[in-house]
N, C-alpha and C positions, 0 to 999 in steps of 0.2 A: 633706290628707296626714296619716296617722297619725304619731305621734312615732317609733315603731319604723321606719317607712318612711323618714322624714327622716334618722334616724341612720344607717341602712344606706346611704342615698344619700351622706351625708358621707364614709363609709368608701370608697365607690366613687370619689368625687371625689379623695380622697387617694391612692388606688391609681393613679389616672391622673396626677395633678399632683404628688404627693409632699408638697406643703405647700399650705396654704390660709389665708386671713385671715378673721377674723370678718366683716368688711365684705363680702367676696365671698360668704360663705355667707348673710348677711342678704339680699343682693340676689338670690341664687339661689332662696331659699325664700319671700321676702316676709314674714319674721317679724322680731321685734325682736332686737337684738344680745344682750340678756339671755337670750332663749330659746336662741340659738346657744351662748352661753357655758355654759348648763346642759347642753346636748347634749354639748359638748366635755368638760365635767367628767365626765359619766357615762361617756363613751367612754374617757376616760383611766383612770377607775376600773376599767373593764372590760379595761384593758391593750390597747386597740385603737389608741391614738395617744399622742403627747406634746403637751402644751399649752405654749405660751409666750405672753407678753403679746401680744395682738392676733391670735392664730391658733393653728395646730397643724400637726404634721408626723408622718409615719410614724416609728415607733421605730427602724427599721433604716436610715434615711437618714443619710448623712454630713453633719455640720453645715455644712461648707463649701459644699455644694450647695444650701442653703436660700437663699431670697431674703434680701437684706440686712436688710430690716425685721424679719424673724423671727430672723435670726442675732444681731442686736444684743441680743435679749432672752434668747437661749439661754445658760444659764450666766452670766448677766450679773454676778452677785455675784463669781464667780471672775475674770471678765475685769477688773472694776474693781479688785479686789485686785492683780492683776498690773500693771495700768496705774499704780496708785499707786506700786508699787515701782519701775517703770521711770521714772516721772516724776522720782523722786529721783536717778536715774542721769544725767539730762540737765542739763548745765551751760549757763549763759549763753554764747553764742558758738559752741555746738556746731553741727555739720552732721550731721543724722541722716536715715536712710531709714526710712520706715514702709510696710509692705506693705498689702495690701487687706483684711486681717483686721479684724473688729470689735474685737478686742483692741487693735489699733493705733489704731483710731478713738478708743477710750477713752484711750489714751496721749496722743493729740493734745489731748484735752480737759484734760489736766493742764498744758498749756503756757501757760496764760493768764498765769502769773506769771513766765514766762521772758522774757529779752530777747535780741534778735539771734540767735535760733536759726533756722538754715536747715533746712527740711524738704523732702526729695525723696520723692515718692510717685507711685504710679500709681492711687490710689484717688480717685475723684471725690467720694465722700462725705466722706472726710477732708479733701480739698482745699477743698471747699465750707465746711466748718467753719472751717478755718484761715484762709480768705480774709478772715474778719471780724476777725482779730487783727493789729493794726498792728505788733506787735513781732516777728512771724514773717515770715521770708523764704521764700516758697513757690515750689517748683519742681515742676511736675506734668507727668508724661508724657502724651502725646497718642496718637492712633491711633484704632482702632475701639473704641467703648464697648460693653462687654458689660453689658446692662441689669440682669440678675439679680444681678450682682456689683457694679454701679456702679463698674466698674474698666476700665482699659485693659490688655489682655493680649496684643495681637497682636505681630507681629514688629517693627513700628515702635516700640512701647512698650519691647520688649526691647532694641533697639538704642539707644534713648534712655537707658535705665538704664545701659548699658555705658559711657557717656561720663561718668559722674559717680562721685565718691568721697566717702566720709563718715567722720566720726569713729566713729559707731555705727550699726548696722543692727538694727532690731527686726523680727524675722521670725517668723511663725507657721507652722503646718503642720497637717495633719489626723492625723498620727501621728508618734510619736517612739519609737524602740526602741534598745536597746543594740546589737543586731546590725545593724539596717538603717538606723540614723540617722533623719534627718528625711525624711518622705514626704508626698506631696500627692495628693489625689484628682483634681486638675485639672492636667494636664501643663503647660499654658501658664503657669499661676500658679506652679508649681514652678520653671519656667525663670527667671522674673523674680526669684523669691526667691533662687535660686542666685546670680544676678548681684549682688544686693544684699549677700549675705554675702561674696562674693568681693571686693567693692570697698569694704569697711568695715574700719577698724582694729580695732574691737571688734564681735564678732559675737554677737548676743544672740537666743536662741530664746525666744519667748513661747508657753507651752503650758499649758493647765489640766490638772488631774490626769486627766481623762477621756481624754487623748491619750497618756499615758505607757504604753508597752508595746504600742502599736498600730502596725501597718504598713498603709499604704494603697497606692494604685496605683503611683506613680512616685517614685523617690528624688530628693530635693532635694540633700542633701549627707550624707556620713557624719557620725557623732556627733563625730568629732575636728575637724570644720570649724567648730564653734562654740566660743566662749570662755565663755559663760554661759547657764544655763537659768534662766528666771524662771517660777515656777509659783505656784499658790494655796495649796497645802498642803505639809507636809513629805513628801518622797518616802520610799520605803522605804529601809532600810539598804543593800539591794542596789544601788539606784540611787545613793545618796549615795557609797558606796564606789567604784562604777564611775566616777562623775564625778570624784571626787577623784583616782583613779589616772590619769585622763587630763588632770588639771590644768584641769578645767572647773568654774568656780564655780557654785553653785546658790543662788538667792535665793528665799525664800518668807517668809511672815509670821513674825516673831520669829526669823529666821535670823541 
């Protein structure tokens, strides 16, 4: 197969699957992973796709719909910045809720030095990591596992979450706007996030700068339903003034 033919086939696969890993492409074409990485690099330079560590996805795909292995690497630096800020907000003895976002997963990784923190989550990936920490009390929703999200999102998970309350909820979204509030591209995920925010004393939205000003499929809550926005860069003055007028704190590096 010619290089041009292989690269066209990669685009065809992405149009069908929306995202793909280097390993999958290596197995598909019987070439080395280094060859696949060169293909992906060239296709990214041609503005045909977006690369992340371990794979690629189409540029118009919503991050939340990517497989979790790729989502962890998308905007990773921004997510780790947000996670570090959130980690400082968590006190020993707190009860917190973490949603299924990969940013919440990185928050979980900051808990190694905390003691007697109770974590309530519907994320299998986050639960698996926290299960290795003796200092964490872990409560995980059950129900039907959605493999691509490594999360429990069905009605049984929703009802489970309705029965718990927390000091702090750390909840992400696929879009946040002044007019439409927090929105989600997956309705079931948005429903559980809404319950987490409702049942927490302190309601914290975790969203990197690519999500500010965006509106996606379904509303989670209006903007007034959060107490704090944590993001990776200083928002615009319009955003800061709006948040201040609503008495919503905003945390970002050097804030």
